[in-house]
TORROMAR-688250 format. One record per atom (N, C-alpha, C): x negated, y negated, z; residue in three letters. Coordinates in steps of 0.2 Angstrom, whole numbers, padded with zeros to 4 digits, always signed. Atoms other than C-alpha are relative to their C-alpha. Last residue first. Example, Ala and Ser with C-alpha at 12.3 -4.5 7.8 and 13.67 -1.06 7.14 Angstrom:
+0004+0006-0001SER;-0068+0005+0036SER;+0004-0005+0003SER;-0004+0006+0000ALA;-0062+0022+0039ALA;-0004-0006+0000ALA;
REM end
This chain:
+0004+0004+0000ASP;+0031-0231+0126ASP;-0008-0001-0003ASP;-0001+0000+0009ILE;+0039-0213+0125ILE;-0004-0007-0002ILE;+0002-0002+0004LEU;+0031-0207+0140LEU;+0000-0003-0009LEU;+0007+0004+0002ASP;+0035-0217+0151ASP;-0002+0005-0004ASP;+0001+0006+0006ARG;+0053-0212+0146ARG;-0006-0005+0003ARG;+0005+0002+0006TYR;+0049-0193+0150TYR;+0001-0007-0002TYR;+0006-0006+0002GLU;+0055-0187+0168GLU;-0003-0002-0006GLU;+0005+0006-0001ALA;+0066-0205+0170ALA;-0005+0007+0000ALA;+0002+0004+0005PHE;+0077-0194+0156PHE;-0006-0007+0004PHE;+0006-0002+0006SER;+0078-0182+0166SER;-0002-0005-0004SER;+0010-0003-0002LYS;+0083-0190+0182LYS;-0002+0005-0005LYS;+0005+0004+0000ASN;+0096-0201+0170ASN;-0007+0002+0004ASN;+0005+0001+0006PHE;+0104-0187+0161PHE;-0005-0006+0002PHE;-0004+0004+0005PRO;+0111-0177+0175PRO;-0008-0006-0004PRO;+0004+0006-0001VAL;+0102-0161+0177VAL;+0004-0006-0001VAL;-0006+0004-0005ASN;+0113-0146+0174ASN;-0003-0005+0002ASN;-0008+0000+0003GLU;+0107-0140+0156GLU;+0003-0004+0007GLU;-0004-0003-0003PRO;+0087-0142+0161PRO;+0009-0004-0002PRO;-0007+0001-0007ILE;+0079-0153+0148ILE;+0004+0006+0003ILE;-0004-0007-0001ASN;+0063-0144+0137ASN;+0004-0006+0007ASN;-0002+0001-0005ILE;+0054-0160+0131ILE;+0004+0005+0001ILE;-0006-0006+0000GLN;+0043-0156+0115GLN;+0001-0001+0008GLN;-0002-0004-0006TYR;+0031-0169+0110TYR;+0006+0004-0001TYR;-0008-0004+0000CYS;+0025-0176+0095CYS;-0001+0004+0004CYS;+0001-0002-0007GLN;+0009-0191+0093GLN;+0009+0004+0001GLN;-0006+0003-0003THR;+0010-0195+0073THR;-0002+0003+0009THR;+0003+0005-0005LYS;-0004-0195+0062LYS;+0005-0002+0008LYS;+0009+0000-0002SER;-0001-0181+0053SER;-0004-0005+0004SER;+0003-0002-0008LEU;+0019-0183+0056LEU;-0006+0002+0001LEU;-0006+0005-0007ALA;+0027-0191+0041ALA;-0002-0001+0008ALA;+0002+0007+0001GLY;+0017-0179+0029GLY;-0001-0006+0004GLY;+0005+0003-0002LEU;+0023-0167+0036LEU;-0007-0005+0000LEU;+0004+0000-0008ILE;+0037-0171+0038ILE;-0005+0002-0001ILE;+0001+0008-0001ILE;+0039-0175+0017ILE;-0001-0001+0007ILE;+0006+0004+0003GLU;+0032-0157+0015GLU;-0001-0009+0002GLU;+0004-0002-0005LYS;+0046-0149+0025LYS;-0009-0003+0000LYS;-0001+0005-0006GLN;+0058-0160+0017GLN;-0005+0004+0003GLN;+0001+0005-0001LEU;+0052-0151+0001LEU;+0001-0007+0004LEU;+0009-0001-0001ASN;+0051-0134+0007ASN;-0001-0008-0004ASN;+0003-0002-0008GLN;+0071-0134+0012GLN;-0011-0003-0001GLN;-0002+0005-0005SER;+0079-0144-0004SER;-0006+0000+0009SER;+0007+0002-0002ASN;+0070-0130-0015ASN;+0002-0006+0006ASN;+0002-0011-0004GLU;+0090-0121-0016GLU;-0009-0003+0000GLU;-0005-0002-0003LEU;+0096-0141-0022LEU;-0004+0005+0007LEU;+0002+0005-0005LEU;+0081-0148-0030LEU;+0004+0001+0005LEU;+0004+0000-0003GLY;+0087-0131-0042GLY;-0007-0007+0005GLY;+0003+0008-0001CYS;+0103-0136-0044CYS;-0005+0005+0002CYS;+0006+0002-0007ARG;+0110-0120-0051ARG;-0002-0009-0001ARG;+0002+0007-0003LYS;+0124-0120-0062LYS;-0002-0002+0006LYS;+0005+0007+0004ASP;+0123-0108-0074ASP;-0002-0006+0003ASP;+0013-0001-0001PRO;+0125-0094-0059PRO;-0001-0005-0006PRO;+0001+0004+0007PHE;+0148-0100-0060PHE;-0010+0000+0001PHE;-0004+0000+0003ALA;+0156-0091-0046ALA;-0003-0004-0010ALA;-0001-0005+0004PHE;+0141-0088-0038PHE;+0006+0004-0003PHE;+0006-0002+0004LEU;+0135-0105-0037LEU;+0003+0008-0003LEU;-0002+0002+0006TYR;+0152-0111-0033TYR;-0007+0002-0005TYR;-0006-0001+0001ILE;+0151-0102-0016ILE;+0001-0002-0008ILE;+0002-0008+0001PHE;+0131-0105-0014PHE;+0010+0002-0002PHE;+0004-0002+0007TYR;+0137-0124-0017TYR;+0000+0007-0002TYR;-0004+0001+0008ASN;+0151-0123-0005ASN;-0005+0001-0005ASN;-0004-0006+0001GLN;+0140-0116+0009GLN;+0006-0003-0006GLN;+0004-0005+0003LEU;+0127-0128+0007LEU;+0004+0003+0000LEU;+0002-0001+0006SER;+0138-0140+0010SER;-0003+0003-0003SER;-0010-0001+0003TRP;+0147-0134+0026TRP;-0002-0002-0007TRP;+0000-0007+0002VAL;+0128-0132+0033VAL;+0008+0002-0006VAL;-0006+0001+0006HIS;+0124-0149+0032HIS;+0001+0008-0003HIS;-0005+0003-0001GLU;+0120-0151+0049GLU;+0003-0002-0006GLU;-0008-0001-0005PHE;+0114-0133+0052PHE;+0004-0009-0004PHE;-0006-0006+0005LEU;+0103-0138+0036LEU;+0003+0002+0004LEU;-0004+0004+0007LEU;+0095-0152+0044LEU;+0004+0001-0004LEU;-0004+0006-0006SER;+0090-0144+0061SER;+0005-0003-0005SER;-0007-0008-0001ALA;+0083-0128+0048ALA;+0005-0004+0004ALA;-0001-0004+0006SER;+0069-0145+0041SER;+0009+0005+0001SER;-0001+0008+0001LEU;+0063-0150+0060LEU;+0006+0002-0007LEU;-0006+0000-0009ARG;+0062-0133+0068ARG;+0004-0006-0003ARG;-0005-0008+0002THR;+0050-0128+0050THR;+0008-0002+0004THR;-0003+0001+0006SER;+0042-0147+0051SER;+0006+0007-0001SER;-0002+0003-0003LEU;+0037-0141+0070LEU;+0003-0004-0007LEU;-0007-0005-0005GLN;+0031-0122+0065GLN;+0007-0009+0003GLN;-0004-0003+0005GLU;+0018-0134+0051GLU;+0008+0007+0006GLU;-0007+0005+0005MET;+0015-0148+0062MET;+0005+0005-0005MET;-0001-0004+0006ASN;+0007-0135+0075ASN;+0006-0005-0002ASN;+0007-0001+0004ARG;+0000-0146+0091ARG;+0001+0004-0008ARG;+0000-0004+0005ILE;+0015-0152+0100ILE;-0004-0002-0005ILE;-0003+0005+0006ARG;+0014-0161+0118ARG;-0001+0007-0008ARG;+0004-0001+0001LYS;+0022-0153+0132LYS;-0003-0002-0009LYS;+0003+0002+0006ILE;+0034-0156+0143ILE;-0006+0001-0004ILE;+0008-0002+0002LYS;+0043-0149+0155LYS;+0000-0004-0006LYS;+0006+0003+0007VAL;+0059-0155+0162VAL;-0009+0001+0002VAL;+0004+0007+0001LYS;+0064-0146+0180LYS;-0002-0002-0007LYS;-0003+0002-0005SER;+0079-0132+0185SER;-0006-0007+0000SER;+0008+0004-0009ASP;+0077-0123+0174ASP;+0002-0004+0002ASP;+0000-0002-0009HIS;+0090-0114+0160HIS;-0008-0001+0002HIS;+0002-0006-0002GLU;+0085-0124+0142GLU;+0003+0000+0007GLU;-0002-0001-0006ARG;+0089-0139+0131ARG;-0002+0008+0002ARG;-0003-0007-0002ILE;+0078-0144+0119ILE;+0001+0002+0007ILE;-0003-0001-0005LEU;+0072-0163+0114LEU;+0004+0008+0001LEU;-0007-0003+0002LEU;+0060-0166+0101LEU;+0002+0006+0006LEU;+0000-0007-0008PHE;+0051-0180+0103PHE;+0003+0005-0002PHE;-0006-0003+0004LEU;+0042-0191+0088LEU;+0001+0004+0008LEU;-0001-0006-0004LYS;+0029-0204+0092LYS;+0009+0003+0000LYS;+0005+0000-0005SER;+0022-0219+0085SER;+0004+0006+0002SER;+0000-0003-0007ILE;+0032-0218+0069ILE;-0005-0001+0002ILE;+0004-0008+0001LYS;+0028-0234+0056LYS;+0000+0004+0006LYS;+0004+0001-0008SER;+0043-0246+0059SER;-0006+0009-0003SER;+0004-0005+0001PRO;+0056-0250+0044PRO;-0006-0002+0005PRO;+0002+0000+0007GLN;+0066-0266+0053GLN;-0004+0008-0002GLN;+0008-0001+0001GLY;+0078-0263+0067GLY;-0003-0001-0008GLY;+0004-0005+0005ILE;+0094-0266+0069ILE;-0005-0005+0000ILE;+0001+0000+0008GLY;+0100-0277+0084GLY;-0002+0005-0004GLY;+0008+0005+0007ALA;+0104-0272+0100ALA;+0003-0002-0006ALA;+0007-0004-0003LEU;+0121-0266+0110LEU;-0007-0005-0002LEU;+0005+0007+0004LYS;+0139-0273+0106LYS;-0006+0003+0005LYS;+0003+0003-0005ILE;+0151-0257+0110ILE;-0006-0005-0003ILE;+0006+0008+0000ASP;+0164-0253+0104ASP;-0003-0003+0002ASP;-0002+0005-0007TYR;+0171-0234+0110TYR;-0007-0007-0006TYR;+0004+0006+0003VAL;+0174-0219+0098VAL;-0002-0007+0002VAL;-0002+0008+0004LYS;+0186-0207+0104LYS;-0009-0003+0002LYS;+0002-0003+0009GLU;+0181-0186+0101GLU;-0001-0008+0001GLU;+0007-0003+0001LYS;+0186-0182+0120LYS;-0005-0005-0006LYS;+0004+0005-0005ASN;+0201-0194+0118ASN;-0007+0001+0004ASN;+0002+0003+0007ASP;+0209-0181+0107ASP;-0007-0003+0002ASP;+0006-0004+0000VAL;+0212-0171+0126VAL;-0002-0004-0006VAL;+0003-0003-0004LEU;+0224-0184+0128LEU;-0008+0003+0001LEU;+0004+0006+0002SER;+0232-0186+0112SER;-0006-0002+0006SER;+0002+0001+0005SER;+0237-0169+0114SER;-0006-0006-0001SER;+0006-0004-0002VAL;+0243-0169+0131VAL;-0006-0001-0007VAL;+0001+0004-0003TRP;+0256-0181+0125TRP;-0006+0003+0002TRP;+0002+0008+0005SER;+0259-0175+0109SER;-0005-0001+0008SER;+0006-0003+0002ALA;+0263-0156+0121ALA;-0004-0009-0004ALA;+0001+0001+0005PRO;+0273-0164+0133PRO;-0006+0001-0005PRO;-0001+0009+0002ILE;+0269-0160+0150ILE;-0001+0000-0008ILE;-0007+0005-0005ILE;+0276-0143+0158ILE;-0002-0007-0005ILE;-0004-0003+0001HIS;+0269-0129+0141HIS;+0006-0005+0007HIS;-0002+0002+0003ARG;+0255-0142+0138ARG;+0007+0004+0000ARG;-0005+0007-0001ALA;+0249-0141+0152ALA;+0003+0001-0005ALA;-0006+0001-0006TYR;+0246-0119+0151TYR;+0004-0009-0001TYR;-0004-0003+0001LYS;+0236-0123+0134LYS;+0005+0004+0004LYS;-0005+0005+0005TYR;+0226-0138+0139TYR;+0008+0009-0004TYR;-0007-0005+0001TYR;+0219-0128+0155TYR;+0006-0004-0005TYR;+0002-0004+0000PRO;+0200-0135+0152PRO;+0008+0006-0001PRO;+0000-0006+0006ALA;+0209-0148+0144ALA;-0005+0006+0002ALA;-0004-0001+0004LEU;+0217-0156+0159LEU;-0002+0004-0006LEU;-0007-0006-0004HIS;+0207-0160+0171HIS;+0003+0003-0003HIS;+0006-0005-0004SER;+0192-0168+0162SER;+0004+0005+0003SER;+0002-0005+0004VAL;+0206-0176+0151VAL;-0005+0008+0003VAL;-0003-0003+0004VAL;+0212-0185+0164VAL;-0002+0006-0005VAL;-0002-0002-0002TRP;+0198-0193+0170TRP;+0003+0009+0003TRP;+0003-0003+0001GLU;+0193-0197+0152GLU;+0001+0005+0008GLU;+0001-0006+0007GLN;+0209-0204+0150GLN;-0007+0004+0002GLN;-0007-0005-0002LEU;+0210-0213+0169LEU;-0001+0006-0007LEU;+0002-0004-0007SER;+0192-0222+0164SER;+0002+0005+0003SER;+0006-0004+0003ILE;+0197-0227+0146ILE;-0002+0004+0006ILE;-0004-0007+0005ARG;+0212-0233+0154ARG;-0003+0003-0002ARG;-0001-0004-0003LYS;+0201-0244+0165LYS;+0007+0006+0000LYS;+0006-0004-0005LYS;+0191-0251+0152LYS;+0002+0003+0004LYS;+0004-0008+0007LYS;+0206-0255+0140LYS;-0003+0004+0005LYS;-0004-0004-0002PHE;+0214-0265+0159PHE;-0002+0007-0007PHE;+0002-0007-0004ASP;+0196-0272+0159ASP;+0005+0005+0000ASP;+0001+0002-0007SER;+0197-0280+0143SER;+0002+0003+0006SER;-0007-0003-0003GLY;+0190-0276+0128GLY;-0001-0003+0004GLY;-0004+0008+0000GLU;+0173-0274+0121GLU;+0008+0000+0001GLU;-0005-0004+0005ILE;+0163-0259+0130ILE;+0006-0008-0001ILE;+0003+0002+0007LYS;+0146-0269+0136LYS;+0010+0004-0004LYS;+0001+0007+0000ASP;+0151-0267+0154ASP;+0001-0006-0005ASP;-0009+0002+0002TYR;+0159-0249+0151TYR;-0002-0007-0001TYR;-0002+0004+0006LEU;+0140-0246+0145LEU;+0005-0003+0002LEU;+0001+0008+0001SER;+0133-0247+0162SER;+0001-0001-0004SER;-0007+0004-0002PRO;+0139-0229+0166PRO;+0000-0009-0002PRO;+0002+0006-0003LEU;+0127-0220+0158LEU;+0005-0006+0000LEU;+0008+0000+0001ALA;+0129-0201+0157ALA;-0004-0007+0001ALA;+0001-0006-0006ASN;+0148-0202+0161ASN;-0007-0001+0002ASN;+0000+0008-0005LEU;+0149-0218+0147LEU;-0002+0007+0007LEU;+0007+0008+0000ASN;+0139-0206+0134ASN;+0003-0005+0008ASN;+0007-0001-0003HIS;+0152-0190+0140HIS;-0007-0004+0001HIS;+0000+0001-0005PRO;+0166-0201+0136PRO;-0007+0004+0003PRO;-0005-0003+0001LYS;+0159-0204+0117LYS;+0001+0001+0008LYS;-0002+0002-0008VAL;+0150-0216+0110VAL;+0005+0003+0003VAL;-0007-0001+0001SER;+0148-0211+0089SER;-0001-0001+0008SER;+0000-0005-0005ILE;+0137-0222+0084ILE;+0006+0003+0008ILE;-0006+0003-0008PRO;+0142-0233+0070PRO;-0003+0008+0003PRO;-0006-0001+0000CYS;+0129-0229+0055CYS;+0002-0002+0005CYS;-0003+0001-0007PRO;+0112-0239+0055PRO;+0008+0001-0002PRO;-0004-0001+0004TYR;+0100-0231+0043TYR;+0008-0002+0006TYR;-0010+0002-0003PRO;+0087-0241+0047PRO;+0006+0004-0002PRO;-0004+0005+0002PHE;+0069-0232+0040PHE;+0006-0002+0002PHE;-0006-0005-0001VAL;+0054-0221+0047VAL;+0005-0011-0001VAL;-0007+0005-0001MET;+0039-0224+0040MET;+0006+0004+0001MET;+0000+0003-0006GLY;+0025-0210+0041GLY;+0004-0005+0004GLY;+0001+0000-0006GLU;+0020-0208+0026GLU;+0000-0005+0005GLU;+0008-0006+0002LYS;+0028-0196+0018LYS;-0005-0005+0002LYS;+0001-0002+0007ASN;+0044-0205+0019ASN;-0007+0004+0004ASN;+0006-0003-0002ILE;+0058-0201+0035ILE;-0004-0004-0010ILE;+0009+0002+0006ILE;+0072-0210+0034ILE;-0002+0001+0002ILE;+0007+0005+0003SER;+0084-0204+0050SER;-0003+0003-0004SER;+0002-0006+0003LEU;+0102-0192+0055LEU;-0006-0010+0000LEU;+0001-0007+0003ASP;+0109-0193+0072ASP;-0003+0002-0004ASP;-0001-0005-0005ASP;+0109-0210+0078ASP;+0002+0003-0005ASP;-0006-0004+0000SER;+0100-0223+0068SER;+0002+0005+0006SER;+0001-0003+0009MET;+0088-0238+0069MET;+0005+0005-0002MET;-0004-0006+0002PHE;+0094-0249+0085PHE;-0004+0000-0006PHE;-0002+0002+0009ASP;+0079-0262+0089ASP;+0004+0007+0001ASP;+0005-0005+0006TYR;+0073-0257+0110TYR;+0006-0003-0004TYR;+0000+0001+0008GLY;+0081-0267+0120GLY;-0003-0003-0004GLY;+0007+0002-0004GLU;+0079-0261+0141GLU;+0000-0004-0008GLU;-0001+0005-0005GLN;+0098-0257+0135GLN;-0007-0003+0001GLN;-0004+0005+0005MET;+0093-0250+0118MET;+0005-0005+0005MET;+0004+0004+0002LEU;+0082-0239+0128LEU;+0004-0006-0004LEU;+0003+0005-0006ALA;+0097-0231+0137ALA;-0007-0003-0004ALA;-0006+0005-0001LEU;+0111-0230+0119LEU;-0007-0003+0010LEU;+0001+0008+0004VAL;+0091-0222+0113VAL;+0007-0003+0003VAL;+0009+0002+0001THR;+0090-0208+0126THR;+0000-0005-0006THR;+0001+0002-0005ASN;+0110-0202+0126ASN;-0005-0007+0000ASN;-0007+0008-0003THR;+0111-0202+0111THR;+0000-0005+0001THR;+0005+0005+0003LYS;+0095-0189+0111LYS;+0004-0007-0001LYS;+0003+0005-0001GLY;+0103-0180+0123GLY;-0004-0004-0003GLY;+0007-0001-0004THR;+0105-0162+0122THR;-0003-0007+0005THR;-0003+0001-0008ARG;+0125-0164+0115ARG;-0008+0004+0005ARG;-0003+0002-0003PRO;+0120-0158+0098PRO;+0000-0001+0008PRO;-0012-0003+0001PHE;+0107-0152+0093PHE;+0001-0003+0002PHE;-0003-0007-0006ALA;+0088-0160+0097ALA;+0007+0001-0004ALA;-0007-0008+0005CYS;+0078-0172+0087CYS;+0001+0003+0006CYS;-0002-0006-0006PHE;+0072-0190+0096PHE;+0005+0006-0003PHE;-0004-0002+0000CYS;+0062-0203+0085CYS;+0001+0006+0004CYS;+0001-0009-0004TYR;+0051-0216+0089TYR;+0008+0001+0000TYR;-0002-0008+0001GLY;+0045-0229+0077GLY;+0004+0004+0006GLY;+0001-0007+0003ASN;+0033-0245+0081ASN;+0008+0002+0000ASN;+0009-0001+0005GLU;+0034-0264+0082GLU;+0004+0008-0003GLU;+0004+0006-0001LYS;+0048-0260+0095LYS;-0005+0000-0001LYS;+0005+0001-0001SER;+0061-0244+0089SER;-0002-0007+0002SER;+0001+0008-0002VAL;+0075-0235+0090VAL;-0007-0003-0004VAL;+0006+0007+0000THR;+0078-0219+0082THR;+0003-0005+0003THR;-0001+0007+0001SER;+0090-0203+0081SER;-0004-0006+0004SER;+0005+0001-0004ALA;+0083-0186+0074ALA;+0004-0009-0001ALA;-0004-0002-0005HIS;+0090-0173+0062HIS;-0003-0005+0005HIS;-0001-0004-0003ILE;+0082-0179+0046ILE;+0002-0001+0007ILE;-0003-0002-0006PHE;+0084-0185+0031PHE;-0002+0003+0005PHE;-0003-0006-0003SER;+0069-0187+0019SER;+0005-0003+0004SER;-0006+0003-0004PHE;+0062-0199+0005PHE;+0002+0006+0004PHE;+0004-0002-0004GLY;+0048-0193-0009GLY;+0004-0004+0009GLY;+0004+0009+0002ARG;+0058-0203-0023ARG;-0003+0001+0009ARG;+0003+0001+0009ARG;+0067-0186-0028ARG;-0006-0006+0002ARG;+0005-0005+0002LEU;+0069-0182-0011LEU;-0003+0001-0006LEU;+0004+0004-0003PHE;+0081-0197-0007PHE;-0008+0005-0004PHE;+0001+0005+0002PHE;+0093-0192-0018PHE;-0008-0003-0002PHE;+0005-0004+0005LEU;+0093-0174-0014LEU;-0001-0007-0004LEU;+0003-0006+0000GLN;+0098-0180+0003GLN;-0004+0000-0005GLN;+0008+0006+0000MET;+0108-0195-0003MET;-0004+0006+0004MET;+0001+0007+0005LEU;+0121-0183-0009LEU;-0010-0003-0001LEU;+0003-0004+0005PRO;+0119-0171+0007PRO;-0002-0004-0006PRO;+0001-0002-0004GLU;+0127-0184+0015GLU;-0008+0002-0003GLU;+0005+0006+0000ILE;+0139-0190+0003ILE;-0006+0002+0003ILE;+0000+0002+0006VAL;+0147-0173+0003VAL;-0005-0006-0001VAL;+0002-0007+0003ASP;+0148-0164+0019ASP;+0003-0002-0008ASP;+0004-0004-0003THR;+0145-0177+0033THR;-0005+0006-0005THR;+0008+0003-0002LEU;+0152-0193+0023LEU;-0006+0009+0001LEU;-0001+0001+0006LEU;+0170-0186+0016LEU;-0012-0001+0000LEU;+0000-0005+0002VAL;+0172-0174+0031VAL;-0005-0002-0007VAL;+0008-0004-0004ALA;+0168-0190+0043ALA;-0003+0006-0004ALA;+0006+0003+0004GLU;+0182-0201+0029GLU;-0006+0006+0005GLU;+0002+0000-0006ASN;+0197-0186+0032ASN;-0006-0001-0003ASN;+0003-0004-0002PHE;+0206-0190+0015PHE;-0005+0000+0007PHE;-0004-0005-0005GLY;+0221-0200+0017GLY;-0007+0004+0002GLY;-0002+0004-0002PHE;+0221-0207+0000PHE;+0001+0004+0007PHE;-0011+0003-0002GLU;+0218-0191-0011GLU;-0003-0005+0005GLU;-0002-0002-0007CYS;+0197-0193-0017CYS;+0006+0000+0002CYS;-0007+0003-0002LEU;+0189-0192-0031LEU;+0003+0002+0001LEU;-0002-0002-0005ILE;+0168-0189-0033ILE;+0008-0006+0000ILE;-0007+0006-0005GLN;+0163-0192-0049GLN;+0000+0005+0003GLN;-0003-0003-0002LEU;+0143-0185-0055LEU;+0009-0003+0002LEU;+0000+0005-0006ASN;+0134-0192-0070ASN;+0008+0004+0006ASN;+0006-0004-0006GLY;+0131-0180-0084GLY;+0001-0004+0006GLY;+0008+0003-0002ALA;+0138-0193-0096ALA;-0005+0006+0003ALA;+0004-0001+0006VAL;+0153-0182-0102VAL;-0009-0004-0001VAL;-0005+0000+0004ASN;+0160-0181-0082ASN;-0007+0001-0008ASN;+0005+0001+0004THR;+0152-0169-0068THR;+0005-0003-0008THR;+0003-0001+0007LYS;+0165-0166-0057LYS;-0006-0002-0004LYS;+0008+0000+0002MET;+0168-0166-0038MET;+0002+0001-0007MET;+0002-0003+0008LYS;+0187-0168-0030LYS;-0005-0003-0004LYS;+0005+0004+0002LEU;+0192-0171-0012LEU;-0004+0005-0006LEU;+0006-0002+0005LYS;+0209-0165-0008LYS;-0004-0006-0001LYS;+0004+0004+0006LYS;+0220-0168+0005LYS;-0005+0002-0002LYS;-0003+0004+0006GLY;+0230-0156+0015GLY;-0002-0003-0004GLY;-0005+0001-0002LYS;+0220-0156+0030LYS;+0006-0003-0004LYS;-0002+0001-0007ASP;+0204-0156+0023ASP;+0007-0003+0002ASP;-0007+0002-0003VAL;+0203-0147+0005VAL;+0000-0001+0009VAL;+0001+0001-0006ILE;+0185-0148-0004ILE;+0008-0004+0000ILE;-0002+0003-0005TYR;+0185-0144-0022TYR;+0001+0000+0007TYR;-0001-0002-0008PHE;+0174-0142-0036PHE;+0004-0007+0005PHE;+0000+0001-0005ALA;+0175-0146-0054ALA;-0002+0004+0005ALA;+0003+0004-0002ASP;+0167-0140-0069ASP;+0002-0004+0003ASP;+0003+0000+0005LYS;+0172-0123-0075LYS;-0004-0004+0003LYS;-0001-0003+0005GLU;+0185-0122-0059GLU;-0008-0002-0004GLU;+0002+0002+0003PHE;+0185-0122-0040PHE;+0002+0002-0006PHE;-0006-0001+0004GLY;+0194-0123-0022GLY;-0008-0001-0006GLY;+0004+0002+0006TRP;+0188-0126-0006TRP;+0004+0005-0005TRP;+0003-0004+0008GLY;+0198-0125+0011GLY;-0004-0003-0008GLY;-0006+0002+0003GLY;+0201-0131+0029GLY;+0000+0001-0007GLY;+0003+0003+0001ARG;+0187-0126+0043ARG;+0004-0006-0006ARG;+0004+0001-0005THR;+0192-0114+0053THR;-0002-0009-0004THR;-0007+0002-0005ASN;+0211-0111+0042ASN;-0008-0003+0006ASN;+0001-0002-0005ASP;+0200-0107+0027ASP;+0002-0005+0005ASP;-0001+0003-0004LEU;+0211-0106+0012LEU;-0006+0002+0006LEU;+0001-0003-0003VAL;+0205-0104-0006VAL;-0001-0002+0007VAL;+0004+0002-0007LEU;+0209-0111-0019LEU;+0004+0006+0003LEU;-0002-0003-0008LYS;+0210-0107-0036LYS;-0002-0001+0004LYS;+0008-0006-0005TYR;+0208-0115-0050TYR;+0003-0001+0005TYR;
REM end
């Protein structure tokens, strides 16, 4: 097969009956067997995050769509009813659910949530990626980190070093051993083990919040009435999350036009139908959050609206 390398993401390649993804030298192969079933074969050490986000979850989305369910790009908690927070990365949805979980709300999902046409949201309890910026926004999370006080102090020191060194990484690595600087900078993506609430049960969606970052000085809240427009935004947000798998599909389709997947090509329309059904009786709000306002201050502005 011909392997085409893309230094920004890894690489890909294909042959008549198989497609390949390459990440840091490790290959993943997808092919259809004689029975028509899809097989996924990974080399040992293939990046688990790439496997999940670029392969498994896009395939799960197709499986869900056939049965009247869909992912949406949202973090969700529940307390009798479900509360969904939709946003692009670094907007505040994870901080919001972490804050609510500390108040006793049950965890449903982080990043992706599962809904159906009847307006139900279902648990998809993947681990929450709690990173330094989350700990900075919610200092009380430090007390819930599993481990010794020494470990917690070490985390705090790493964050301080990262925040000061990261902007000057290309210069710092000439003064300090590159491997040491890299290990510190990499901790910006560290995931910490934190014990919080339990896992919620399937729940009726009570409210959905669309969080948007903007250049302003105060939080703005408005009721969303145009469900058609909202469904378009939410479906586009999920497509953004699955952009690499879609790119791989269209590359493959260019080479083999007889290998079309109608379900995949129509997935946005199917997802919009499910979203419209799910939100037809749901209160939906848009919350515009200033970029330079600390999380605790912006959260206080919309906290009472959640219940």
